[in-house]
N, C-alpha and C positions, 0 to 999 in steps of 0.2 A: 635181328641183324638183314632178314631181308627186305624189310623197309629201311634201313639204314643204309642199305648198298643199292636200291633204287632211287632214294633220296640224292644219291652222289652222283648216280647217272643223270637223272633229271637236272640237278645243276652243273654237271660237265657239259650236258648238251646245250643249256642255256649257255651257258659261258662261250660254247664253241659259235652257236648263234650269234650271239651278240658280236662277239671277235670278225665274224662276215659281213656283218651288218653295218660294221664300224671301219673294215677294210676297205669294204667298196662305198663307202662314203652315204650308207642309207642315211640320212637324216631325219627318220621316225627314231632312231635311237636316242636323239636330243629331246623327246618328248617330254620328260620329268621337269625340264628347267622354265620351262613356260607357266607349266603346273605349280612351283615352288613356288616362283616369281607372283601370281595372282594370290595364291591362298597368303603366301606375306602382306601382300597388298592390301588383301581385303579384312585380316585380323588388324592390320596398322589402323584403318581407316576407322573401322569399325569401333577399335579400342578409344581412338581418338577422338571419335564423335560422342563417345558415353564417360570420356574422361571426367575422373571425381576425386577431386584434391585429397578427399580424405580415404580415399581406398589403400588399405597398405598394402594392396600385391600391385598396384602400379604405381604405387608411391615409391616401391622397392626396388621396382624396374628401372625406373626413373634413375633412381642413385646408383644402380648399380651401371647402369649404360654412361653417366656420368664422369663416373670411377673407372672405368675400362677400357672407356671408348673416346679418346681426344677428342675427336670429329663431334660425336654428340654434346661433349661438354662445350666448348667452343661456339657449336650453334646454340645451342639452349639458352647460354647468358646471352645472347643478344637478340633472343626472341620475348614476343611480350608475356609468355606465360611459358616459364622453363621445364615447367615438371612436367606437362602436356607435351612440349617439344621431344622432352628427352626421351619419354615413354613412347611414343608413336615411332621416332628412331631406334629405340632400344628393340621395341618388338620385332622390327626390321631386320635387325643382325641377331635373332635367334633363327633366322633362317639361312647361317653359316653352318649348321649342324645338318641338315638335308642335302647343301650344295655339297660340301666336302665330300659327303659320302658318296654322293653321285660322282664329282670327278673323280677322287682316288681311291671309291673301292668298285662302284658299277665300270669305269670304263678309264681307270688309273694309265698315265702316259707309260706305263712299263708293260702295259698288257699287249698281247701278240698283235689284236686286231689293230690298234693304235701304233705299234710299230709298222705292222706291213703297210697302214695308208700313208704313215712318213715316209716311209722306202720311196712309195710311188710316186710320192708328191715330190720328194728329193730330186726323182730321177729325171724331171722336168724343168729342174730349175736352171735358169742360167747363171752366168758368174757374177753378174750384177744383182740377181736375186739373192746369191749366195751372201754375197757382203751386205744387202738389206737385213738380210734374216741376221746377222752379226751386228747389227744395228739395234737391230730390235729386242736381241740377247742383254745386250748392256741396256737400255733402257728399262729395259722386266729386271733387269738385278739391281739399277739404281732405285726404281719403283718399289721392290721387296726391301732395300734397305730404308727406304723412308718409311715403310710402314715398322719397321723395328726399331724407328727412333735416331736410326744411325747418322744418317744427315737428312737435311730440310725437303728432300725431294716432297713435291706435292701427290697427294693420295687420296683417296676416301676414308680411311679408317683415319691417317693423322691430323684432318683438319686442314690440312695449308691450303688444300683445293678450295674448301667453301670458303673459309675461314683466313682469305687473305685481304682483308678489306678493299681496298680501293684497286689492287690489284686482282681478286676474285671478280670470274665473267659475269658481266651483269646480267645473264639471264638467273643465276644463282641468288637476287638477291630476294625472292620471294621465300626462299626456303625459310629466310629469317624470320619470315611476317607472317606465313601461315603453314597451319601444319599439314595441310591437307596436301600442297606443293612439298613441302619435306617428305610426305609420306608416301609419294613417287620419287622423287629425290632418293629415299633409302633404301626403296626397294631394287633402282637400276644400280646404287653404288654398290650393295653387299653381291648382288649377281655379278659385277665386275670386279669386286675386290677376290673373290672366287675363283673367278675365271682366269684371272691375272698370274695367280698363284700357281693355276694346273697349267698354263701356259708356260710358265717360268720353267716348272720341273719338267714339262714336255720338250721345252729347249735344250734343256740339261741329258736329259737322256738320249736324245737324236740328235745331241752338238756334234757328231762326227758325220753322221749320214746327211744333215743339210748342208754342211757345211763343205764338205769335200766329196759326197755321193756316194760313199761306202755303204755299203750292204753289212747291218747290223747282224749280226750273230743270233743264229736262234737259240 
């Protein structure tokens, strides 16, 4: 019992310390994000470099990626080596798990520290900035609806951004030809997807305080 009580005290102190860091705007609390990004990029590059077309594990992941990630399927279909490209991209999407854990367990939008930071930020917003926030919420909502396949809004997940043919940004042409470029793109895409999801929930949780400047109840 003593060990359990001590563990609860440590956890409470850790959460309190984290809340204080978030509320004060201490960017050191974000250190896990670049670590996750670098690790996912490392394994994608390593896996792509030693890809073996007869590896059951690699082919299994490649097929799962093409089956469940729309952007993986469309990128692989236009690449010189569909299985390798799908595998590299699929490895990146495994990073969704630690990203979502960080954003929604470690610093969830409803945590006290995040809400305190939102209140502090909202207090200094002008009317124009509040209207910009409202526009941002609309764009985030469209992005999430695009991810759900309810509308054709281009996202990293649904593939409408990277596989839009002539309408696709020219800088993305390389991801269809070079798996290394795809690895870099995938690392950024997964990070952006998870961050956008967090921002959308954050905007909903703190909608009133950002739009009207009211303090949220504790």
